[in-house]
KEBAVO-239360 format. One record per atom (N, C-alpha, C): residue number from 0; chain; atom name; x, y, z. Coordinates in steps of 0.02 Angstrom, whole numbers, plus 50000, padded with zeros to 5 digits. Layout:
# KEBAVO-239360
{NUM,"A","CA",{X,Y,Z}}
...
This chain:
# KEBAVO-239360
{0,"A","N",{52969,50372,48193}}
{0,"A","CA",{52977,50397,48262}}
{0,"A","C",{52929,50450,48281}}
{1,"A","N",{52929,50504,48229}}
{1,"A","CA",{52880,50554,48249}}
{1,"A","C",{52818,50540,48254}}
{2,"A","N",{52788,50495,48213}}
{2,"A","CA",{52719,50465,48220}}
{2,"A","C",{52707,50435,48290}}
{3,"A","N",{52755,50404,48320}}
{3,"A","CA",{52742,50373,48385}}
{3,"A","C",{52738,50432,48442}}
{4,"A","N",{52779,50473,48432}}
{4,"A","CA",{52784,50538,48475}}
{4,"A","C",{52718,50568,48472}}
{5,"A","N",{52690,50586,48418}}
{5,"A","CA",{52627,50621,48403}}
{5,"A","C",{52575,50586,48432}}
{6,"A","N",{52572,50509,48425}}
{6,"A","CA",{52521,50470,48450}}
{6,"A","C",{52517,50472,48528}}
{7,"A","N",{52586,50464,48559}}
{7,"A","CA",{52593,50470,48635}}
{7,"A","C",{52561,50538,48657}}
{8,"A","N",{52584,50588,48626}}
{8,"A","CA",{52559,50664,48645}}
{8,"A","C",{52483,50660,48646}}
{9,"A","N",{52455,50637,48595}}
{9,"A","CA",{52386,50637,48573}}
{9,"A","C",{52346,50596,48640}}
{10,"A","N",{52375,50538,48649}}
{10,"A","CA",{52346,50493,48699}}
{10,"A","C",{52343,50535,48778}}
{11,"A","N",{52404,50561,48777}}
{11,"A","CA",{52410,50601,48853}}
{11,"A","C",{52358,50660,48852}}
{12,"A","N",{52351,50704,48792}}
{12,"A","CA",{52300,50759,48795}}
{12,"A","C",{52229,50729,48804}}
{13,"A","N",{52211,50679,48764}}
{13,"A","CA",{52142,50646,48771}}
{13,"A","C",{52129,50621,48843}}
{14,"A","N",{52185,50592,48873}}
{14,"A","CA",{52179,50568,48941}}
{14,"A","C",{52169,50621,48985}}
{15,"A","N",{52199,50673,48993}}
{15,"A","CA",{52197,50729,49034}}
{15,"A","C",{52133,50758,49024}}
{16,"A","N",{52116,50769,48955}}
{16,"A","CA",{52049,50804,48939}}
{16,"A","C",{51999,50763,48963}}
{17,"A","N",{51998,50697,48958}}
{17,"A","CA",{51931,50660,48987}}
{17,"A","C",{51936,50669,49059}}
{18,"A","N",{51987,50666,49094}}
{18,"A","CA",{51989,50664,49165}}
{18,"A","C",{51952,50732,49189}}
{19,"A","N",{51986,50782,49160}}
{19,"A","CA",{51950,50854,49174}}
{19,"A","C",{51878,50858,49152}}
{20,"A","N",{51852,50827,49104}}
{20,"A","CA",{51783,50827,49086}}
{20,"A","C",{51741,50801,49137}}
{21,"A","N",{51766,50741,49168}}
{21,"A","CA",{51727,50697,49210}}
{21,"A","C",{51727,50731,49280}}
{22,"A","N",{51779,50759,49303}}
{22,"A","CA",{51785,50794,49359}}
{22,"A","C",{51744,50859,49365}}
{23,"A","N",{51755,50897,49310}}
{23,"A","CA",{51723,50954,49306}}
{23,"A","C",{51651,50952,49299}}
{24,"A","N",{51624,50906,49274}}
{24,"A","CA",{51553,50892,49261}}
{24,"A","C",{51521,50859,49320}}
{25,"A","N",{51569,50834,49381}}
{25,"A","CA",{51549,50811,49438}}
{25,"A","C",{51533,50739,49435}}
{26,"A","N",{51550,50703,49375}}
{26,"A","CA",{51538,50631,49369}}
{26,"A","C",{51603,50594,49397}}
{27,"A","N",{51595,50586,49459}}
{27,"A","CA",{51651,50542,49483}}
{27,"A","C",{51626,50468,49511}}
{28,"A","N",{51678,50423,49528}}
{28,"A","CA",{51658,50361,49542}}
{28,"A","C",{51611,50364,49602}}
{29,"A","N",{51622,50417,49648}}
{29,"A","CA",{51575,50414,49710}}
{29,"A","C",{51504,50431,49689}}
{30,"A","N",{51497,50464,49631}}
{30,"A","CA",{51426,50484,49617}}
{30,"A","C",{51393,50428,49577}}
{31,"A","N",{51429,50381,49564}}
{31,"A","CA",{51395,50316,49525}}
{31,"A","C",{51369,50263,49572}}
{32,"A","N",{51337,50216,49542}}
{32,"A","CA",{51313,50163,49579}}
{32,"A","C",{51328,50099,49549}}
{33,"A","N",{51298,50040,49571}}
{33,"A","CA",{51315,49974,49543}}
{33,"A","C",{51307,49970,49469}}
{34,"A","N",{51252,50016,49442}}
{34,"A","CA",{51236,50011,49372}}
{34,"A","C",{51290,50044,49331}}
{35,"A","N",{51327,50084,49360}}
{35,"A","CA",{51378,50123,49327}}
{35,"A","C",{51354,50184,49300}}
{36,"A","N",{51292,50207,49309}}
{36,"A","CA",{51255,50268,49281}}
{36,"A","C",{51268,50315,49347}}
{37,"A","N",{51274,50386,49319}}
{37,"A","CA",{51269,50438,49366}}
{37,"A","C",{51197,50438,49400}}
{38,"A","N",{51205,50450,49464}}
{38,"A","CA",{51135,50453,49501}}
{38,"A","C",{51098,50519,49488}}
{39,"A","N",{51038,50508,49481}}
{39,"A","CA",{50994,50567,49465}}
{39,"A","C",{50976,50615,49525}}
{40,"A","N",{50959,50671,49509}}
{40,"A","CA",{50938,50729,49561}}
{40,"A","C",{50887,50699,49615}}
{41,"A","N",{50827,50672,49586}}
{41,"A","CA",{50776,50639,49623}}
{41,"A","C",{50749,50694,49664}}
{42,"A","N",{50727,50683,49722}}
{42,"A","CA",{50690,50725,49768}}
{42,"A","C",{50617,50714,49790}}
{43,"A","N",{50591,50754,49829}}
{43,"A","CA",{50523,50744,49854}}
{43,"A","C",{50467,50766,49799}}
{44,"A","N",{50413,50736,49804}}
{44,"A","CA",{50362,50749,49756}}
{44,"A","C",{50298,50724,49805}}
{45,"A","N",{50234,50749,49777}}
{45,"A","CA",{50169,50727,49806}}
{45,"A","C",{50131,50707,49737}}
{46,"A","N",{50107,50652,49739}}
{46,"A","CA",{50057,50615,49694}}
{46,"A","C",{50002,50597,49731}}
{47,"A","N",{49946,50569,49698}}
{47,"A","CA",{49883,50539,49720}}
{47,"A","C",{49879,50468,49726}}
{48,"A","N",{49852,50442,49770}}
{48,"A","CA",{49847,50371,49781}}
{48,"A","C",{49771,50361,49785}}
{49,"A","N",{49751,50291,49789}}
{49,"A","CA",{49673,50283,49796}}
{49,"A","C",{49652,50303,49870}}
{50,"A","N",{49697,50312,49915}}
{50,"A","CA",{49681,50341,49980}}
{50,"A","C",{49697,50411,49999}}
{51,"A","N",{49713,50449,49947}}
{51,"A","CA",{49732,50518,49948}}
{51,"A","C",{49800,50542,49935}}
{52,"A","N",{49825,50593,49943}}
{52,"A","CA",{49882,50615,49929}}
{52,"A","C",{49947,50584,49963}}
{53,"A","N",{50000,50564,49927}}
{53,"A","CA",{50060,50532,49950}}
{53,"A","C",{50111,50577,49935}}
{54,"A","N",{50154,50586,49983}}
{54,"A","CA",{50218,50624,49978}}
{54,"A","C",{50280,50571,49991}}
{55,"A","N",{50325,50584,49952}}
{55,"A","CA",{50387,50541,49962}}
{55,"A","C",{50416,50540,50035}}
{56,"A","N",{50405,50600,50066}}
{56,"A","CA",{50432,50622,50126}}
{56,"A","C",{50395,50586,50180}}
{57,"A","N",{50329,50556,50163}}
{57,"A","CA",{50292,50516,50212}}
{57,"A","C",{50335,50447,50229}}
{58,"A","N",{50379,50432,50188}}
{58,"A","CA",{50414,50371,50199}}
{58,"A","C",{50488,50373,50227}}
{59,"A","N",{50500,50440,50260}}
{59,"A","CA",{50560,50443,50285}}
{59,"A","C",{50569,50393,50335}}
{60,"A","N",{50632,50364,50346}}
{60,"A","CA",{50641,50313,50390}}
{60,"A","C",{50643,50247,50360}}
{61,"A","N",{50616,50245,50299}}
{61,"A","CA",{50611,50178,50254}}
{61,"A","C",{50648,50189,50198}}
{62,"A","N",{50675,50130,50176}}
{62,"A","CA",{50704,50121,50113}}
{62,"A","C",{50656,50118,50055}}
{63,"A","N",{50659,50163,50004}}
{63,"A","CA",{50598,50171,49953}}
{63,"A","C",{50621,50133,49893}}
{64,"A","N",{50585,50091,49866}}
{64,"A","CA",{50602,50063,49803}}
{64,"A","C",{50545,50094,49755}}
{65,"A","N",{50567,50143,49711}}
{65,"A","CA",{50535,50176,49666}}
{65,"A","C",{50534,50154,49598}}
{66,"A","N",{50462,50148,49566}}
{66,"A","CA",{50474,50120,49491}}
{66,"A","C",{50416,50163,49457}}
{67,"A","N",{50432,50188,49392}}
{67,"A","CA",{50391,50217,49343}}
{67,"A","C",{50366,50177,49293}}
{68,"A","N",{50303,50167,49284}}
{68,"A","CA",{50273,50120,49227}}
{68,"A","C",{50192,50129,49220}}
{69,"A","N",{50167,50081,49199}}
{69,"A","CA",{50088,50088,49193}}
{69,"A","C",{50057,50014,49194}}
{70,"A","N",{49995,50004,49214}}
{70,"A","CA",{49965,49948,49223}}
{70,"A","C",{49952,49902,49162}}
{71,"A","N",{49944,49935,49108}}
{71,"A","CA",{49926,49899,49050}}
{71,"A","C",{49990,49876,49011}}
{72,"A","N",{50061,49888,49040}}
{72,"A","CA",{50113,49866,49015}}
{72,"A","C",{50114,49796,49003}}
{73,"A","N",{50133,49765,48940}}
{73,"A","CA",{50124,49694,48936}}
{73,"A","C",{50182,49649,48965}}
{74,"A","N",{50245,49679,48967}}
{74,"A","CA",{50299,49628,48997}}
{74,"A","C",{50352,49667,49050}}
{75,"A","N",{50373,49729,49030}}
{75,"A","CA",{50423,49755,49072}}
{75,"A","C",{50406,49771,49146}}
{76,"A","N",{50337,49805,49151}}
{76,"A","CA",{50312,49817,49213}}
{76,"A","C",{50302,49756,49255}}
{77,"A","N",{50268,49705,49232}}
{77,"A","CA",{50256,49643,49267}}
{77,"A","C",{50320,49613,49291}}
{78,"A","N",{50367,49612,49246}}
{78,"A","CA",{50441,49582,49263}}
{78,"A","C",{50465,49618,49320}}
{79,"A","N",{50457,49682,49321}}
{79,"A","CA",{50497,49730,49367}}
{79,"A","C",{50457,49720,49439}}
{80,"A","N",{50394,49716,49434}}
{80,"A","CA",{50357,49706,49499}}
{80,"A","C",{50367,49636,49528}}
{81,"A","N",{50373,49586,49484}}
{81,"A","CA",{50389,49519,49496}}
{81,"A","C",{50457,49506,49533}}
{82,"A","N",{50510,49554,49507}}
{82,"A","CA",{50575,49556,49534}}
{82,"A","C",{50569,49590,49601}}
{83,"A","N",{50541,49646,49617}}
{83,"A","CA",{50525,49677,49674}}
{83,"A","C",{50492,49625,49729}}
{84,"A","N",{50436,49593,49704}}
{84,"A","CA",{50409,49542,49751}}
{84,"A","C",{50456,49486,49771}}
{85,"A","N",{50491,49463,49725}}
{85,"A","CA",{50536,49409,49746}}
{85,"A","C",{50598,49437,49787}}
{86,"A","N",{50613,49499,49777}}
{86,"A","CA",{50668,49528,49818}}
{86,"A","C",{50641,49534,49886}}
{87,"A","N",{50580,49557,49905}}
{87,"A","CA",{50551,49569,49966}}
{87,"A","C",{50544,49494,49997}}
{88,"A","N",{50530,49452,49955}}
{88,"A","CA",{50520,49385,49997}}
{88,"A","C",{50592,49356,50020}}
{89,"A","N",{50650,49385,49995}}
{89,"A","CA",{50716,49363,50017}}
{89,"A","C",{50726,49395,50086}}
{90,"A","N",{50692,49452,50103}}
{90,"A","CA",{50709,49491,50161}}
{90,"A","C",{50670,49459,50221}}
{91,"A","N",{50697,49473,50277}}
{91,"A","CA",{50659,49458,50343}}
{91,"A","C",{50590,49500,50354}}
{92,"A","N",{50548,49478,50392}}
{92,"A","CA",{50484,49525,50399}}
{92,"A","C",{50503,49590,50433}}
{93,"A","N",{50558,49587,50473}}
{93,"A","CA",{50580,49651,50506}}
{93,"A","C",{50606,49693,50460}}
{94,"A","N",{50647,49671,50406}}
{94,"A","CA",{50680,49710,50359}}
{94,"A","C",{50620,49742,50304}}
{95,"A","N",{50571,49689,50288}}
{95,"A","CA",{50520,49716,50250}}
{95,"A","C",{50476,49778,50280}}
{96,"A","N",{50473,49774,50339}}
{96,"A","CA",{50440,49826,50378}}
{96,"A","C",{50473,49896,50366}}
{97,"A","N",{50535,49891,50352}}
{97,"A","CA",{50580,49954,50339}}
{97,"A","C",{50586,49978,50264}}
{98,"A","N",{50545,49936,50227}}
{98,"A","CA",{50547,49956,50152}}
{98,"A","C",{50475,49977,50122}}
{99,"A","N",{50477,50015,50082}}
{99,"A","CA",{50416,50041,50044}}
{99,"A","C",{50415,50042,49969}}
{100,"A","N",{50391,50001,49937}}
{100,"A","CA",{50389,49996,49872}}
{100,"A","C",{50338,50048,49841}}
{101,"A","N",{50351,50090,49790}}
{101,"A","CA",{50309,50137,49765}}
{101,"A","C",{50307,50146,49690}}
{102,"A","N",{50252,50128,49658}}
{102,"A","CA",{50239,50122,49594}}
{102,"A","C",{50196,50181,49558}}
{103,"A","N",{50235,50215,49514}}
{103,"A","CA",{50207,50280,49494}}
{103,"A","C",{50185,50268,49427}}
{104,"A","N",{50114,50273,49411}}
{104,"A","CA",{50092,50258,49342}}
{104,"A","C",{50099,50325,49303}}
{105,"A","N",{50134,50314,49241}}
{105,"A","CA",{50136,50367,49192}}
{105,"A","C",{50082,50366,49141}}
{106,"A","N",{50027,50333,49160}}
{106,"A","CA",{49970,50331,49108}}
{106,"A","C",{49910,50349,49146}}
{107,"A","N",{49912,50413,49169}}
{107,"A","CA",{49844,50435,49208}}
{107,"A","C",{49787,50433,49163}}
{108,"A","N",{49791,50438,49093}}
{108,"A","CA",{49729,50441,49057}}
{108,"A","C",{49694,50373,49065}}
{109,"A","N",{49724,50322,49073}}
{109,"A","CA",{49694,50252,49077}}
{109,"A","C",{49697,50231,49150}}
{110,"A","N",{49742,50236,49185}}
{110,"A","CA",{49752,50204,49255}}
{110,"A","C",{49712,50246,49308}}
{111,"A","N",{49659,50227,49331}}
{111,"A","CA",{49623,50257,49387}}
{111,"A","C",{49671,50234,49449}}
{112,"A","N",{49661,50276,49503}}
{112,"A","CA",{49697,50268,49557}}
{112,"A","C",{49679,50200,49592}}
{113,"A","N",{49615,50188,49589}}
{113,"A","CA",{49589,50118,49619}}
{113,"A","C",{49630,50057,49578}}
{114,"A","N",{49624,50070,49511}}
{114,"A","CA",{49654,50016,49471}}
{114,"A","C",{49730,50011,49481}}
{115,"A","N",{49758,50055,49484}}
{115,"A","CA",{49837,50062,49508}}
{115,"A","C",{49849,50024,49572}}
{116,"A","N",{49808,50044,49620}}
{116,"A","CA",{49817,50007,49688}}
{116,"A","C",{49805,49931,49687}}
{117,"A","N",{49752,49908,49654}}
{117,"A","CA",{49734,49841,49644}}
{117,"A","C",{49794,49805,49603}}
{118,"A","N",{49820,49836,49552}}
{118,"A","CA",{49874,49808,49517}}
{118,"A","C",{49938,49797,49556}}
{119,"A","N",{49957,49845,49603}}
{119,"A","CA",{50020,49834,49635}}
{119,"A","C",{50007,49785,49695}}
{120,"A","N",{49936,49779,49713}}
{120,"A","CA",{49920,49734,49771}}
{120,"A","C",{49932,49667,49744}}
{121,"A","N",{49927,49644,49689}}
{121,"A","CA",{49935,49575,49654}}
{121,"A","C",{50013,49557,49675}}
{122,"A","N",{50056,49602,49672}}
{122,"A","CA",{50121,49590,49686}}
{122,"A","C",{50145,49583,49761}}
{123,"A","N",{50121,49632,49794}}
{123,"A","CA",{50137,49636,49866}}
{123,"A","C",{50090,49683,49905}}
{124,"A","N",{50061,49660,49966}}
{124,"A","CA",{50011,49702,49995}}
{124,"A","C",{50039,49772,50025}}
{125,"A","N",{50103,49779,50033}}
{125,"A","CA",{50128,49838,50054}}
{125,"A","C",{50141,49893,50000}}
{126,"A","N",{50140,49871,49946}}
{126,"A","CA",{50155,49913,49886}}
{126,"A","C",{50107,49973,49877}}
{127,"A","N",{50124,50035,49861}}
{127,"A","CA",{50077,50092,49855}}
{127,"A","C",{50085,50109,49780}}
{128,"A","N",{50022,50123,49753}}
{128,"A","CA",{50023,50150,49676}}
{128,"A","C",{49988,50220,49673}}
{129,"A","N",{50028,50257,49636}}
{129,"A","CA",{50010,50326,49637}}
{129,"A","C",{50020,50348,49561}}
{130,"A","N",{49983,50413,49555}}
{130,"A","CA",{49990,50448,49486}}
{130,"A","C",{49974,50518,49497}}
{131,"A","N",{49979,50562,49436}}
{131,"A","CA",{49967,50631,49443}}
{131,"A","C",{49946,50652,49377}}
{132,"A","N",{49954,50725,49368}}
{132,"A","CA",{49941,50748,49300}}
{132,"A","C",{50007,50742,49256}}
{133,"A","N",{49999,50750,49186}}
{133,"A","CA",{50054,50743,49141}}
{133,"A","C",{50105,50791,49163}}
{134,"A","N",{50086,50851,49179}}
{134,"A","CA",{50141,50902,49206}}
{134,"A","C",{50178,50878,49257}}
{135,"A","N",{50145,50856,49312}}
{135,"A","CA",{50178,50829,49365}}
{135,"A","C",{50229,50770,49348}}
{136,"A","N",{50201,50724,49323}}
{136,"A","CA",{50239,50667,49302}}
{136,"A","C",{50300,50680,49262}}
{137,"A","N",{50293,50726,49219}}
{137,"A","CA",{50349,50750,49174}}
{137,"A","C",{50405,50780,49211}}
{138,"A","N",{50385,50825,49261}}
{138,"A","CA",{50428,50864,49302}}
{138,"A","C",{50469,50810,49351}}
{139,"A","N",{50423,50755,49381}}
{139,"A","CA",{50459,50714,49422}}
{139,"A","C",{50500,50660,49390}}
{140,"A","N",{50483,50634,49327}}
{140,"A","CA",{50522,50591,49293}}
{140,"A","C",{50587,50624,49265}}
{141,"A","N",{50592,50684,49253}}
{141,"A","CA",{50638,50726,49234}}
{141,"A","C",{50693,50719,49288}}
{142,"A","N",{50674,50735,49346}}
{142,"A","CA",{50718,50739,49401}}
{142,"A","C",{50745,50670,49417}}
{143,"A","N",{50712,50620,49405}}
{143,"A","CA",{50741,50549,49421}}
{143,"A","C",{50770,50517,49355}}
{144,"A","N",{50774,50563,49306}}
{144,"A","CA",{50802,50528,49244}}
{144,"A","C",{50766,50472,49208}}
{145,"A","N",{50710,50470,49227}}
{145,"A","CA",{50662,50425,49188}}
{145,"A","C",{50632,50448,49127}}
{146,"A","N",{50607,50405,49086}}
{146,"A","CA",{50590,50419,49019}}
{146,"A","C",{50517,50382,48998}}
{147,"A","N",{50472,50422,48971}}
{147,"A","CA",{50416,50393,48949}}
{147,"A","C",{50385,50434,48888}}
{148,"A","N",{50349,50392,48847}}
{148,"A","CA",{50309,50434,48793}}
{148,"A","C",{50252,50384,48770}}
{149,"A","N",{50206,50417,48751}}
{149,"A","CA",{50139,50387,48720}}
{149,"A","C",{50151,50367,48653}}
{150,"A","N",{50140,50306,48631}}
{150,"A","CA",{50148,50270,48557}}
{150,"A","C",{50082,50262,48537}}
{151,"A","N",{50053,50288,48490}}
{151,"A","CA",{49988,50272,48466}}
{151,"A","C",{49992,50210,48426}}
{152,"A","N",{49941,50158,48430}}
{152,"A","CA",{49936,50090,48400}}
{152,"A","C",{49871,50088,48365}}
{153,"A","N",{49868,50117,48295}}
{153,"A","CA",{49811,50118,48263}}
{153,"A","C",{49779,50048,48251}}
{154,"A","N",{49712,50039,48259}}
{154,"A","CA",{49688,49973,48252}}
{154,"A","C",{49694,49932,48310}}
{155,"A","N",{49728,49943,48362}}
{155,"A","CA",{49736,49906,48413}}
{155,"A","C",{49676,49930,48465}}
{156,"A","N",{49658,49865,48506}}
{156,"A","CA",{49608,49879,48554}}
{156,"A","C",{49635,49922,48617}}
{157,"A","N",{49696,49918,48625}}
{157,"A","CA",{49734,49963,48679}}
{157,"A","C",{49741,50035,48654}}
{158,"A","N",{49734,50051,48589}}
{158,"A","CA",{49739,50115,48559}}
{158,"A","C",{49812,50153,48564}}
{159,"A","N",{49841,50135,48617}}
{159,"A","CA",{49912,50163,48627}}
{159,"A","C",{49950,50125,48678}}
{160,"A","N",{50019,50118,48671}}
{160,"A","CA",{50060,50096,48727}}
{160,"A","C",{50099,50152,48753}}
{161,"A","N",{50141,50135,48796}}
{161,"A","CA",{50192,50190,48821}}
{161,"A","C",{50259,50163,48831}}
{162,"A","N",{50308,50190,48788}}
{162,"A","CA",{50373,50166,48792}}
{162,"A","C",{50400,50203,48859}}
{163,"A","N",{50439,50161,48899}}
{163,"A","CA",{50466,50195,48959}}
{163,"A","C",{50528,50163,48985}}
{164,"A","N",{50567,50197,49017}}
{164,"A","CA",{50624,50165,49056}}
{164,"A","C",{50605,50112,49103}}
{165,"A","N",{50647,50069,49122}}
{165,"A","CA",{50637,50015,49173}}
{165,"A","C",{50684,50006,49226}}
{166,"A","N",{50681,50066,49266}}
{166,"A","CA",{50738,50053,49321}}
{166,"A","C",{50697,50060,49388}}
{167,"A","N",{50724,50021,49431}}
{167,"A","CA",{50701,50019,49507}}
{167,"A","C",{50755,50063,49543}}
{168,"A","N",{50723,50116,49567}}
{168,"A","CA",{50771,50168,49602}}
{168,"A","C",{50759,50145,49675}}
{169,"A","N",{50823,50129,49706}}
{169,"A","CA",{50831,50116,49784}}
{169,"A","C",{50852,50190,49817}}
{170,"A","N",{50806,50218,49862}}
{170,"A","CA",{50806,50280,49888}}
{170,"A","C",{50829,50259,49966}}
{171,"A","N",{50878,50298,49992}}
{171,"A","CA",{50888,50286,50067}}
{171,"A","C",{50838,50316,50112}}
{172,"A","N",{50851,50302,50177}}
{172,"A","CA",{50792,50324,50227}}
{172,"A","C",{50786,50400,50230}}
{173,"A","N",{50827,50439,50195}}
{173,"A","CA",{50813,50511,50188}}
{173,"A","C",{50783,50535,50130}}
{174,"A","N",{50772,50488,50088}}
{174,"A","CA",{50738,50494,50018}}
{174,"A","C",{50783,50508,49962}}
{175,"A","N",{50853,50494,49970}}
{175,"A","CA",{50898,50512,49923}}
{175,"A","C",{50910,50448,49875}}
{176,"A","N",{50909,50455,49812}}
{176,"A","CA",{50927,50394,49771}}
{176,"A","C",{50995,50379,49772}}
{177,"A","N",{51004,50313,49793}}
{177,"A","CA",{51072,50286,49806}}
{177,"A","C",{51087,50233,49755}}
{178,"A","N",{51040,50198,49720}}
{178,"A","CA",{51059,50144,49673}}
{178,"A","C",{51002,50148,49620}}
{179,"A","N",{51024,50125,49557}}
{179,"A","CA",{50974,50110,49503}}
{179,"A","C",{50982,50044,49487}}
{180,"A","N",{50932,49993,49492}}
{180,"A","CA",{50933,49935,49474}}
{180,"A","C",{50889,49909,49409}}
{181,"A","N",{50924,49882,49365}}
{181,"A","CA",{50882,49864,49309}}
{181,"A","C",{50823,49812,49322}}
{182,"A","N",{50774,49819,49279}}
{182,"A","CA",{50713,49785,49301}}
{182,"A","C",{50713,49712,49299}}
{183,"A","N",{50763,49682,49261}}
{183,"A","CA",{50772,49605,49247}}
{183,"A","C",{50826,49573,49289}}
{184,"A","N",{50856,49603,49344}}
{184,"A","CA",{50909,49585,49378}}
{184,"A","C",{50881,49520,49415}}
{185,"A","N",{50924,49469,49444}}
{185,"A","CA",{50902,49425,49483}}
{185,"A","C",{50871,49460,49548}}
{186,"A","N",{50829,49435,49579}}
{186,"A","CA",{50794,49469,49638}}
{186,"A","C",{50849,49470,49695}}
{187,"A","N",{50894,49427,49696}}
{187,"A","CA",{50942,49434,49751}}
{187,"A","C",{50984,49489,49741}}
{188,"A","N",{50992,49516,49684}}
{188,"A","CA",{51030,49575,49671}}
{188,"A","C",{50992,49646,49700}}
{189,"A","N",{50935,49644,49685}}
{189,"A","CA",{50886,49693,49711}}
{189,"A","C",{50884,49692,49786}}
{190,"A","N",{50869,49633,49820}}
{190,"A","CA",{50870,49629,49891}}
{190,"A","C",{50928,49651,49925}}
{191,"A","N",{50993,49638,49892}}
{191,"A","CA",{51058,49663,49917}}
{191,"A","C",{51059,49746,49916}}
{192,"A","N",{51040,49767,49864}}
{192,"A","CA",{51039,49837,49852}}
{192,"A","C",{50991,49872,49909}}
{193,"A","N",{50936,49838,49928}}
{193,"A","CA",{50892,49860,49974}}
{193,"A","C",{50930,49855,50046}}
{194,"A","N",{50951,49798,50060}}
{194,"A","CA",{50983,49787,50131}}
{194,"A","C",{51047,49838,50133}}
{195,"A","N",{51082,49862,50080}}
{195,"A","CA",{51132,49905,50097}}
{195,"A","C",{51123,49971,50122}}
{196,"A","N",{51048,49986,50123}}
{196,"A","CA",{51024,50054,50144}}
{196,"A","C",{50979,50046,50208}}
{197,"A","N",{50966,49987,50226}}
{197,"A","CA",{50927,49973,50278}}
{197,"A","C",{50952,50011,50344}}
């Protein structure tokens, strides 16, 4: 009997403690999104494109789909960009006009600005490709909860690859992160996430 009472008391304490932890840390259901992950801080930034400086604030009034990757990525980035392309194809032309896709290369050592823009252009003509210094990229990815790191591959023609997270961030018209969508979701799921903020 006493073991049951002790078990019940322990369950109550853990339950209350868990609830306090989530509320005191600010992690409430309202702060999460469809992925179940807490939303990152995000925020404005300025990076360089083939046509000059691009600030996230330039796209106020549009829903922005933001992605961190690199052009030599063998599978994850092409899958992510193909998902975005297919999602845009599910929107009307009037809706697409209110959406901006933004690809941030985390490989400035290898990705020239012109090459990044050619790469994203293969997927959709409205996409913009940007990059910056390592210091800039590290600061921005930290705020967005993104991850990347260079991995040397001795003996490979590529010399190195980059491990990175694979999230499509959906930002509302004020530039605030509202949803995080995994790169390999059905395109209809990403299209629905975009439509929720148009």
